[in-house]
Backbone as JSON, one array per atom type, in Angstrom:
{
  "sequence": "MAGVEQLKEQAGIAACRFVSNGMTLGLGTGSTVRYSIIEIARMIKQEGLDVIGVPTSEATRQLAEHLEIPLRTIEESTILDLTIDGADEFDPNFDLIKGGGGALTREKVVAKASKSMVVVADETKQVRTLGAFDLPIEVDSILWEDVRDAVSHVCPGEVSLRGSEEDPYITDNHGFILDCSFGSSISDPGSLEREISEVTGVVEVGLFVGICDAVVMASSDAVETLVKPGGRL",
  "N": [[-34.95, -46.37, 11.72], [-35.59, -43.04, 11.05], [-38.62, -41.09, 11.19], [-40.34, -39.56, 8.38], [-41.03, -36.87, 8.77], [-39.41, -36.2, 10.91], [-36.88, -36.46, 9.75], [-37.05, -34.42, 7.83], [-37.11, -32.28, 9.56], [-34.55, -32.52, 10.7], [-33.01, -32.04, 8.42], [-33.73, -29.41, 7.82], [-32.67, -28.12, 10.05], [-29.96, -28.8, 9.74], [-29.27, -27.32, 7.48], [-28.82, -24.87, 8.5], [-26.22, -24.69, 9.23], [-24.83, -23.31, 7.4], [-25.28, -20.74, 8.03], [-24.14, -17.69, 9.35], [-22.91, -15.24, 11.73], [-24.09, -11.91, 11.37], [-25.22, -12.06, 8.88], [-27.46, -11.33, 6.16], [-30.41, -12.89, 5.48], [-32.24, -14.76, 3.13], [-35.41, -15.98, 3.62], [-37.05, -18.84, 3.0], [-40.04, -20.5, 1.68], [-42.32, -22.97, 2.74], [-42.91, -26.41, 3.89], [-40.64, -27.83, 4.75], [-38.45, -26.02, 4.89], [-39.42, -24.48, 6.84], [-38.59, -25.56, 9.22], [-35.95, -24.74, 9.24], [-36.25, -22.01, 9.62], [-37.36, -21.95, 12.16], [-35.18, -22.98, 13.56], [-33.27, -20.97, 13.12], [-34.45, -18.91, 14.59], [-34.19, -20.02, 17.13], [-31.4, -20.04, 17.36], [-30.89, -17.32, 17.4], [-32.09, -16.55, 19.83], [-30.93, -18.27, 21.76], [-28.21, -18.47, 21.21], [-27.3, -16.03, 20.56], [-27.16, -15.23, 17.92], [-26.76, -12.93, 15.29], [-28.64, -11.85, 12.88], [-30.47, -10.83, 9.92], [-33.6, -11.34, 8.49], [-35.11, -11.91, 5.28], [-38.18, -12.28, 4.11], [-39.85, -14.59, 1.87], [-42.5, -14.8, 1.37], [-45.85, -13.98, 2.43], [-46.77, -15.77, 4.33], [-44.36, -16.79, 5.37], [-43.3, -14.43, 6.38], [-45.12, -13.9, 8.45], [-44.68, -16.13, 10.11], [-41.95, -15.74, 10.8], [-42.08, -13.25, 12.08], [-43.66, -13.99, 14.26], [-41.85, -15.64, 15.53], [-40.04, -13.81, 16.28], [-37.88, -12.99, 14.67], [-35.64, -10.65, 13.37], [-36.61, -8.6, 10.66], [-36.47, -7.59, 7.19], [-37.54, -5.98, 4.23], [-37.42, -7.12, 0.78], [-37.05, -4.96, -0.86], [-35.58, -3.32, 0.71], [-33.17, -4.54, 0.8], [-30.65, -4.97, -1.15], [-28.57, -6.76, -1.65], [-28.18, -10.03, -0.55], [-26.8, -12.36, 1.8], [-27.25, -15.12, 1.93], [-29.69, -17.48, 0.9], [-32.1, -19.66, 2.2], [-34.15, -22.19, 1.17], [-36.94, -24.17, -0.03], [-37.68, -26.81, -2.46], [-39.48, -28.11, -5.25], [-38.58, -29.91, -7.08], [-35.26, -31.09, -7.85], [-32.44, -31.31, -10.03], [-29.53, -33.16, -11.35], [-27.84, -31.05, -12.02], [-28.36, -29.18, -10.15], [-30.43, -27.52, -10.77], [-33.75, -26.23, -10.45], [-37.28, -26.89, -9.89], [-39.71, -24.78, -8.67], [-42.43, -23.4, -6.77], [-44.67, -24.74, -6.02], [-45.84, -24.01, -3.65], [-46.75, -21.56, -4.29], [-45.25, -19.21, -4.12], [-43.34, -18.43, -5.97], [-42.41, -16.12, -7.39], [-41.52, -14.09, -5.58], [-39.73, -15.71, -4.25], [-37.81, -16.19, -6.24], [-36.84, -13.61, -6.77], [-35.64, -12.99, -4.31], [-33.77, -15.11, -4.13], [-32.14, -14.61, -6.38], [-30.99, -12.25, -5.61], [-29.21, -13.04, -3.75], [-26.01, -14.06, -2.48], [-25.53, -16.75, -2.34], [-27.33, -19.91, -2.41], [-29.1, -22.27, -0.55], [-30.84, -25.26, -0.64], [-33.4, -26.98, 1.02], [-34.62, -30.21, 1.19], [-36.52, -33.27, 0.66], [-35.74, -36.69, -0.26], [-37.5, -37.42, -2.28], [-37.68, -35.3, -3.96], [-35.52, -35.3, -5.59], [-34.48, -35.69, -8.86], [-33.76, -37.13, -12.11], [-34.33, -35.76, -14.46], [-35.98, -32.71, -14.84], [-39.5, -31.99, -14.38], [-41.53, -33.88, -13.82], [-42.98, -32.97, -11.68], [-45.52, -30.64, -11.97], [-44.9, -27.68, -13.79], [-44.94, -24.55, -12.35], [-46.23, -21.37, -13.3], [-46.31, -18.0, -12.72], [-48.77, -15.63, -13.52], [-50.19, -12.69, -15.06], [-53.29, -11.66, -13.79], [-55.28, -10.79, -15.47], [-54.49, -11.47, -18.02], [-54.33, -14.21, -18.12], [-55.59, -16.25, -19.64], [-54.7, -15.79, -22.25], [-51.99, -16.28, -21.86], [-52.08, -18.98, -21.11], [-52.95, -20.14, -23.52], [-50.77, -19.54, -25.19], [-48.62, -20.83, -23.9], [-49.44, -23.41, -24.11], [-48.61, -24.25, -26.57], [-46.02, -24.88, -26.14], [-45.9, -26.56, -23.96], [-46.24, -30.02, -23.55], [-48.28, -31.32, -22.23], [-51.21, -30.85, -20.16], [-52.21, -27.49, -19.46], [-53.11, -25.85, -16.74], [-55.24, -23.75, -14.79], [-54.46, -22.85, -11.54], [-56.45, -23.77, -8.83], [-59.59, -22.75, -9.65], [-61.57, -21.44, -12.37], [-63.67, -20.1, -11.24], [-62.81, -19.79, -8.65], [-59.93, -18.93, -8.39], [-56.52, -19.63, -7.41], [-54.77, -17.12, -5.69], [-51.86, -15.26, -5.76], [-49.37, -13.8, -3.51], [-48.73, -11.55, -4.85], [-50.98, -10.87, -6.16], [-51.42, -12.22, -8.49], [-52.2, -14.94, -10.82], [-51.74, -18.54, -11.02], [-50.49, -20.78, -13.39], [-50.33, -24.24, -13.9], [-48.21, -26.46, -15.43], [-48.03, -29.36, -17.3], [-45.35, -31.05, -18.03], [-44.13, -33.48, -17.81], [-41.32, -35.71, -17.24], [-39.31, -34.18, -18.85], [-37.83, -31.88, -19.12], [-35.06, -31.06, -20.15], [-33.42, -28.98, -20.81], [-33.57, -26.6, -18.97], [-32.91, -23.87, -18.82], [-33.23, -22.76, -21.41], [-35.96, -23.23, -21.77], [-37.05, -21.7, -19.7], [-36.35, -19.11, -20.57], [-37.83, -18.98, -22.97], [-40.53, -19.19, -22.14], [-40.67, -16.97, -20.47], [-40.72, -14.87, -22.22], [-43.3, -14.64, -23.08], [-46.07, -12.53, -23.26], [-47.59, -11.33, -20.37], [-46.66, -13.22, -18.63], [-45.44, -13.43, -15.42], [-43.53, -14.7, -13.76], [-41.44, -17.61, -14.02], [-41.37, -20.93, -12.77], [-38.81, -22.13, -12.86], [-35.64, -22.48, -11.61], [-32.62, -21.7, -12.45], [-29.2, -22.32, -12.34], [-28.89, -21.16, -9.85], [-29.04, -22.43, -7.36], [-26.82, -23.66, -4.87], [-26.31, -25.69, -3.08], [-27.8, -28.66, -1.72], [-29.52, -29.71, 1.05], [-30.45, -32.74, 1.98], [-33.02, -34.84, 3.08], [-32.95, -38.18, 3.29], [-34.03, -41.65, 3.09], [-33.08, -42.67, 5.51], [-31.25, -40.92, 6.59], [-29.55, -37.71, 6.69], [-28.14, -35.82, 4.17], [-25.69, -33.66, 2.68], [-25.52, -32.14, -0.38], [-23.27, -30.61, -2.45], [-22.89, -28.23, -4.95], [-20.59, -28.69, -7.52], [-18.08, -26.34, -8.17], [-19.73, -24.33, -7.37], [-20.99, -21.59, -5.33], [-20.42, -21.95, -2.68]],
  "CA": [[-35.15, -45.38, 10.68], [-36.37, -41.9, 11.52], [-39.79, -40.76, 10.4], [-40.13, -38.57, 7.32], [-41.1, -35.51, 9.31], [-38.22, -36.02, 11.73], [-35.77, -36.24, 8.83], [-37.21, -33.07, 7.28], [-36.69, -31.35, 10.62], [-33.09, -32.61, 10.79], [-32.45, -31.38, 7.24], [-33.93, -27.98, 8.01], [-31.69, -27.67, 11.04], [-28.62, -28.96, 9.16], [-29.02, -26.23, 6.53], [-28.43, -23.65, 9.23], [-24.76, -24.65, 9.43], [-24.31, -22.32, 6.45], [-25.62, -19.41, 8.55], [-23.16, -17.13, 10.29], [-23.24, -13.95, 12.33], [-24.05, -10.72, 10.54], [-25.79, -12.31, 7.56], [-28.84, -11.06, 5.74], [-30.83, -14.21, 5.01], [-33.52, -15.0, 2.48], [-36.15, -17.03, 4.32], [-37.92, -19.45, 2.01], [-41.42, -20.85, 1.97], [-42.6, -24.39, 2.61], [-42.98, -27.19, 5.12], [-39.31, -28.27, 5.2], [-37.63, -24.86, 5.27], [-40.01, -23.96, 8.09], [-37.73, -26.01, 10.33], [-34.76, -23.88, 9.23], [-36.64, -20.72, 10.2], [-37.5, -22.18, 13.6], [-33.82, -23.14, 14.1], [-32.65, -19.64, 13.13], [-35.01, -18.19, 15.74], [-33.57, -20.58, 18.32], [-30.01, -19.57, 17.39], [-30.93, -15.9, 17.8], [-32.45, -16.43, 21.25], [-30.09, -19.04, 22.68], [-26.79, -18.37, 20.9], [-26.97, -14.63, 20.27], [-26.94, -15.02, 16.49], [-27.2, -11.61, 14.81], [-28.96, -11.91, 11.45], [-31.71, -10.2, 9.48], [-34.28, -12.18, 7.52], [-35.92, -11.32, 4.21], [-39.15, -13.34, 3.82], [-40.24, -14.78, 0.47], [-43.96, -14.88, 1.27], [-46.56, -13.46, 3.6], [-46.8, -16.83, 5.34], [-43.05, -16.8, 6.02], [-43.19, -13.19, 7.17], [-45.91, -14.07, 9.68], [-43.97, -17.09, 10.96], [-40.73, -15.11, 11.3], [-42.48, -12.24, 13.06], [-44.1, -14.72, 15.46], [-40.64, -16.16, 16.18], [-39.24, -12.63, 16.64], [-36.69, -12.83, 13.84], [-35.61, -9.32, 12.76], [-36.91, -8.72, 9.24], [-36.31, -6.48, 6.26], [-38.16, -6.33, 2.94], [-36.46, -7.26, -0.31], [-36.78, -3.62, -1.37], [-34.58, -2.71, 1.6], [-31.98, -5.4, 0.81], [-30.24, -5.2, -2.54], [-27.71, -7.94, -1.69], [-28.32, -10.92, 0.59], [-25.67, -13.28, 1.92], [-27.64, -16.52, 1.75], [-31.1, -17.84, 0.96], [-32.44, -21.06, 2.48], [-35.5, -22.37, 0.64], [-37.25, -25.52, -0.45], [-37.83, -27.01, -3.89], [-40.39, -29.2, -5.62], [-37.68, -30.86, -7.74], [-33.92, -30.64, -8.24], [-31.79, -32.27, -10.92], [-28.09, -33.29, -11.08], [-27.17, -29.75, -12.21], [-28.85, -28.31, -9.09], [-31.52, -26.67, -11.26], [-34.92, -26.49, -9.62], [-38.65, -26.42, -10.08], [-40.29, -24.24, -7.45], [-43.7, -22.72, -6.97], [-45.79, -25.53, -5.52], [-46.47, -23.25, -2.57], [-47.3, -20.33, -4.84], [-44.45, -18.02, -3.82], [-42.16, -18.49, -6.83], [-41.88, -14.83, -7.84], [-40.71, -13.51, -4.5], [-38.62, -16.63, -3.99], [-36.75, -16.0, -7.23], [-36.26, -12.28, -6.54], [-34.76, -13.1, -3.15], [-32.66, -16.01, -4.46], [-31.23, -13.95, -7.33], [-30.3, -11.18, -4.9], [-28.36, -13.67, -2.74], [-24.68, -14.53, -2.87], [-25.6, -18.2, -2.46], [-28.63, -20.48, -2.09], [-29.14, -23.64, -0.06], [-32.18, -25.84, -0.69], [-33.71, -28.07, 1.94], [-35.59, -31.05, 0.5], [-36.42, -34.7, 0.93], [-35.21, -37.42, -1.41], [-38.49, -37.53, -3.36], [-37.54, -34.13, -4.84], [-34.34, -35.5, -6.44], [-34.88, -36.31, -10.13], [-32.74, -37.09, -13.17], [-34.75, -34.72, -15.39], [-37.08, -31.93, -14.27], [-40.78, -31.91, -15.08], [-42.6, -34.74, -13.3], [-43.8, -32.01, -10.94], [-46.02, -29.63, -12.91], [-44.16, -26.42, -13.74], [-45.79, -23.39, -12.07], [-45.93, -20.08, -13.92], [-47.18, -16.92, -12.23], [-49.22, -14.85, -14.67], [-51.1, -11.58, -14.83], [-54.63, -12.2, -13.61], [-56.13, -10.38, -16.59], [-54.02, -12.08, -19.27], [-53.99, -15.62, -17.9], [-56.07, -17.11, -20.72], [-53.77, -15.62, -23.37], [-50.76, -16.99, -21.51], [-52.39, -20.41, -21.19], [-52.98, -20.54, -24.93], [-49.41, -19.45, -25.74], [-47.78, -21.84, -23.27], [-49.92, -24.72, -24.58], [-47.82, -24.62, -27.75], [-44.71, -25.32, -25.65], [-46.11, -27.63, -22.99], [-46.85, -31.18, -24.2], [-49.45, -31.78, -21.48], [-52.24, -29.88, -19.8], [-51.88, -26.23, -18.8], [-54.33, -25.62, -15.97], [-55.27, -22.66, -13.82], [-54.5, -23.36, -10.17], [-57.75, -23.45, -8.27], [-60.59, -22.89, -10.71], [-61.92, -20.13, -12.92], [-64.58, -19.47, -10.29], [-62.1, -19.51, -7.39], [-58.51, -19.16, -8.68], [-55.5, -19.34, -6.39], [-54.22, -15.77, -5.88], [-50.55, -15.14, -5.12], [-49.14, -12.6, -2.7], [-48.61, -10.42, -5.78], [-52.31, -10.73, -6.79], [-51.42, -12.9, -9.78], [-52.68, -16.31, -10.88], [-50.7, -19.52, -11.35], [-50.75, -21.88, -14.32], [-49.51, -25.43, -13.66], [-47.98, -27.0, -16.77], [-47.6, -30.76, -17.23], [-44.31, -31.38, -19.02], [-43.53, -34.78, -17.62], [-39.86, -35.62, -17.0], [-38.78, -33.88, -20.18], [-37.19, -30.56, -19.16], [-33.61, -31.33, -20.16], [-32.73, -27.7, -20.99], [-34.46, -25.67, -18.26], [-32.56, -22.48, -19.1], [-33.89, -22.35, -22.66], [-37.41, -23.22, -21.55], [-37.34, -20.53, -18.87], [-36.28, -17.91, -21.41], [-38.91, -19.01, -23.94], [-41.8, -18.88, -21.48], [-40.59, -15.62, -19.92], [-40.98, -13.9, -23.28], [-44.74, -14.56, -23.35], [-46.71, -11.39, -22.62], [-48.48, -11.73, -19.28], [-45.93, -14.07, -17.68], [-44.77, -12.69, -14.35], [-42.32, -15.46, -13.41], [-41.45, -19.05, -14.32], [-40.87, -21.67, -11.63], [-37.53, -22.78, -13.1], [-34.53, -21.77, -10.97], [-31.49, -22.26, -13.19], [-27.91, -21.75, -11.98], [-29.05, -20.35, -8.63], [-28.83, -23.26, -6.16], [-25.43, -24.06, -4.64], [-26.24, -26.9, -2.26], [-29.07, -29.23, -1.27], [-29.5, -30.53, 2.27], [-31.51, -33.68, 1.62], [-33.44, -35.89, 3.99], [-33.2, -39.43, 2.58], [-34.86, -42.61, 3.84], [-32.59, -42.95, 6.86], [-30.17, -40.01, 6.96], [-29.54, -36.38, 6.08], [-26.86, -35.59, 3.5], [-25.54, -32.37, 2.03], [-24.97, -32.2, -1.73], [-22.75, -29.29, -2.79], [-22.67, -28.11, -6.38], [-19.19, -28.46, -7.89], [-17.88, -25.04, -8.77], [-20.74, -23.38, -6.89], [-20.54, -20.43, -4.58], [-20.21, -22.29, -1.27]],
  "C": [[-36.03, -44.25, 11.22], [-37.57, -41.68, 10.62], [-39.49, -39.66, 9.41], [-40.09, -37.16, 7.89], [-39.88, -35.2, 10.18], [-37.0, -35.75, 10.86], [-35.84, -34.86, 8.18], [-36.77, -32.03, 8.31], [-35.17, -31.34, 10.73], [-32.42, -31.9, 9.61], [-32.58, -29.87, 7.36], [-32.93, -27.39, 8.99], [-30.28, -27.72, 10.47], [-28.27, -27.84, 8.19], [-28.52, -24.98, 7.22], [-26.94, -23.62, 9.55], [-24.1, -23.67, 8.45], [-24.55, -20.89, 6.92], [-24.54, -18.94, 9.5], [-23.56, -15.72, 10.7], [-23.14, -12.81, 11.31], [-24.69, -10.88, 9.18], [-27.17, -11.67, 7.39], [-29.31, -12.29, 5.0], [-32.17, -14.16, 4.29], [-34.18, -16.19, 3.16], [-37.22, -17.59, 3.38], [-39.29, -19.81, 2.54], [-41.59, -22.36, 1.81], [-42.45, -25.15, 3.91], [-41.6, -27.61, 5.64], [-38.47, -27.1, 5.66], [-38.2, -24.17, 6.51], [-39.15, -24.35, 9.28], [-36.44, -25.19, 10.39], [-35.08, -22.55, 9.9], [-36.78, -20.85, 11.72], [-36.12, -22.31, 14.25], [-33.09, -21.8, 14.14], [-33.16, -18.83, 14.31], [-34.4, -18.7, 17.04], [-32.13, -20.08, 18.47], [-29.93, -18.1, 17.81], [-31.13, -15.79, 19.3], [-31.44, -17.09, 22.16], [-28.6, -18.86, 22.45], [-26.36, -16.95, 20.55], [-26.68, -14.37, 18.81], [-27.54, -13.68, 16.06], [-27.4, -11.67, 13.3], [-30.24, -11.12, 11.19], [-32.31, -11.08, 8.4], [-35.05, -11.37, 6.5], [-36.91, -12.4, 3.77], [-39.55, -13.38, 2.35], [-41.75, -14.89, 0.28], [-44.57, -14.26, 2.51], [-46.62, -14.5, 4.7], [-45.47, -16.9, 6.1], [-42.85, -15.56, 6.87], [-43.93, -13.35, 8.5], [-45.23, -15.03, 10.64], [-42.75, -16.44, 11.59], [-41.05, -14.04, 12.33], [-42.92, -12.9, 14.37], [-42.9, -15.23, 16.25], [-39.67, -15.05, 16.57], [-37.89, -12.57, 15.92], [-36.71, -11.43, 13.23], [-35.76, -9.43, 11.24], [-36.66, -7.42, 8.49], [-36.99, -6.91, 4.96], [-37.07, -6.46, 1.87], [-36.12, -5.9, -0.89], [-35.71, -2.92, -0.55], [-33.26, -3.47, 1.59], [-31.56, -5.73, -0.61], [-29.37, -6.44, -2.68], [-27.92, -8.73, -0.4], [-27.14, -11.88, 0.62], [-26.04, -14.71, 1.55], [-29.16, -16.61, 1.75], [-31.22, -19.32, 1.27], [-33.9, -21.24, 2.06], [-35.71, -23.84, 0.32], [-37.28, -25.63, -1.95], [-38.81, -28.15, -4.11], [-39.64, -30.29, -6.38], [-36.3, -30.24, -7.86], [-33.24, -31.74, -9.04], [-30.28, -32.34, -10.64], [-27.3, -32.0, -11.26], [-27.56, -28.73, -11.14], [-29.82, -27.25, -9.62], [-32.81, -27.15, -10.61], [-36.23, -26.21, -10.33], [-39.16, -25.99, -8.71], [-41.62, -23.58, -7.79], [-44.91, -23.53, -6.53], [-46.56, -24.83, -4.42], [-46.97, -21.89, -3.01], [-46.47, -19.07, -4.65], [-43.26, -17.84, -4.77], [-41.58, -17.13, -7.21], [-41.01, -14.2, -6.78], [-39.52, -14.4, -4.16], [-37.48, -16.4, -4.98], [-36.08, -14.64, -7.07], [-35.25, -12.35, -5.4], [-33.55, -13.97, -3.47], [-31.65, -15.34, -5.38], [-30.44, -12.83, -6.66], [-29.28, -11.72, -3.89], [-27.02, -14.12, -3.31], [-24.63, -16.04, -3.01], [-26.99, -18.67, -2.02], [-28.48, -21.93, -1.67], [-30.6, -24.1, -0.07], [-32.29, -26.96, 0.33], [-34.83, -28.9, 1.31], [-35.51, -32.48, 1.01], [-36.09, -35.43, -0.37], [-36.21, -37.59, -2.55], [-38.38, -36.38, -4.35], [-36.34, -34.27, -5.79], [-34.73, -36.28, -7.69], [-33.72, -36.25, -11.12], [-33.03, -35.97, -14.17], [-35.97, -34.02, -14.81], [-38.37, -32.12, -15.07], [-41.87, -32.85, -14.61], [-43.54, -33.92, -12.42], [-44.23, -30.92, -11.91], [-45.31, -28.29, -12.7], [-45.12, -25.26, -13.46], [-45.29, -22.15, -12.81], [-46.86, -19.05, -13.31], [-47.49, -16.0, -13.4], [-50.1, -13.69, -14.21], [-52.53, -12.1, -14.79], [-55.58, -11.84, -14.74], [-55.78, -11.15, -17.86], [-53.83, -13.59, -19.19], [-54.44, -16.54, -19.03], [-55.17, -17.02, -21.96], [-52.46, -16.37, -23.1], [-50.97, -18.5, -21.61], [-52.35, -20.9, -22.64], [-51.58, -20.55, -25.54], [-48.53, -20.57, -25.2], [-48.19, -23.24, -23.73], [-49.17, -25.19, -25.82], [-46.44, -25.16, -27.37], [-44.85, -26.56, -24.77], [-46.82, -28.81, -23.63], [-48.11, -31.68, -23.51], [-50.41, -30.65, -21.17], [-51.64, -28.63, -19.15], [-53.13, -25.79, -18.06], [-54.17, -24.45, -15.01], [-55.36, -23.25, -12.42], [-55.78, -22.86, -9.48], [-58.8, -23.73, -9.33], [-60.89, -21.5, -11.25], [-62.84, -19.38, -11.98], [-63.85, -19.04, -9.01], [-60.61, -19.77, -7.59], [-57.63, -18.9, -7.46], [-54.89, -17.97, -6.7], [-52.93, -15.66, -5.1], [-50.47, -13.9, -4.24], [-49.04, -11.35, -3.56], [-49.91, -10.17, -6.55], [-52.32, -11.28, -8.22], [-52.08, -14.27, -9.68], [-51.5, -17.24, -11.17], [-51.25, -20.55, -12.33], [-49.8, -23.02, -13.98], [-49.44, -26.22, -14.96], [-47.37, -28.4, -16.68], [-46.62, -31.09, -18.36], [-43.91, -32.85, -18.95], [-42.03, -34.62, -17.45], [-39.13, -35.38, -18.3], [-38.0, -32.58, -20.26], [-35.68, -30.74, -19.03], [-32.79, -30.06, -20.34], [-33.58, -26.62, -20.31], [-34.16, -24.21, -18.53], [-33.26, -21.97, -20.35], [-35.4, -22.26, -22.48], [-37.83, -22.01, -20.72], [-37.36, -19.26, -19.72], [-37.47, -17.84, -22.38], [-40.24, -18.62, -23.29], [-41.81, -17.46, -20.95], [-40.92, -14.55, -20.95], [-42.46, -13.75, -23.62], [-45.35, -13.39, -22.57], [-47.71, -11.87, -21.58], [-47.83, -12.66, -18.28], [-45.21, -13.18, -16.68], [-43.46, -13.39, -13.98], [-42.54, -16.93, -13.69], [-40.79, -19.79, -13.15], [-39.65, -22.53, -11.9], [-36.42, -21.91, -12.5], [-33.24, -22.39, -11.51], [-30.21, -21.54, -12.77], [-27.94, -20.91, -10.72], [-28.69, -21.13, -7.38], [-27.39, -23.75, -6.07], [-25.28, -25.33, -3.82], [-27.66, -27.36, -1.92], [-28.81, -30.04, -0.01], [-30.71, -31.45, 2.17], [-31.76, -34.72, 2.71], [-33.76, -37.13, 3.15], [-33.92, -40.4, 3.51], [-34.37, -42.83, 5.28], [-31.47, -42.01, 7.31], [-30.39, -38.65, 6.31], [-28.17, -36.18, 5.45], [-26.87, -34.23, 2.81], [-24.85, -32.56, 0.69], [-24.54, -30.8, -2.12], [-22.44, -29.25, -4.28], [-21.19, -27.87, -6.69], [-19.05, -27.13, -8.61], [-18.91, -24.0, -8.37], [-20.12, -22.3, -6.02], [-20.31, -20.7, -3.09], [-18.89, -23.05, -1.08]]
}
């Protein structure tokens, strides 16, 4: 049986089979998709792959620049061919919770601008119903307390500021993040996303609904690719 990290690396590499010459690629954020970015850099150098990357976070931008992957900002790329990213949870409908790494807003902008999305994950991220992982919400740093109070009426568990009031986590967009404890109860993520998005001060919700087309998953002893029926791949 391969080690967990080795399987994550294999999954990250396997996701790159969806990459082809001439693509503009959304480059996700996280420990597993990092292996995809490293593999893309190898393909550029050793196989002559011609692609342009659009990073979803400052950390990813720095990694891609270090690996000499040609980059473009999302503002310069209205349509992307493919995004490869991670997820904190995915359900049987290929809906996701994302934002554990704090980059959910840029990740969603890039994913929505893409013709298709592939998620790289390990088997612990596969769930029957979303919500065991706390739902991240990026919020305006001035209005975060108002948002917390409003979301508390929707969220059955605790709504907490990531970090602390004295030292809050600050996103690349200079926002704060609220982590909301729903438990495994998010059976209609689309409706919940719309409801929370309507709260004044909410920048983005970490529910990615109808965006993911495939998951390359590292399980206990293998890597498998799950493709969404009727998806875009």
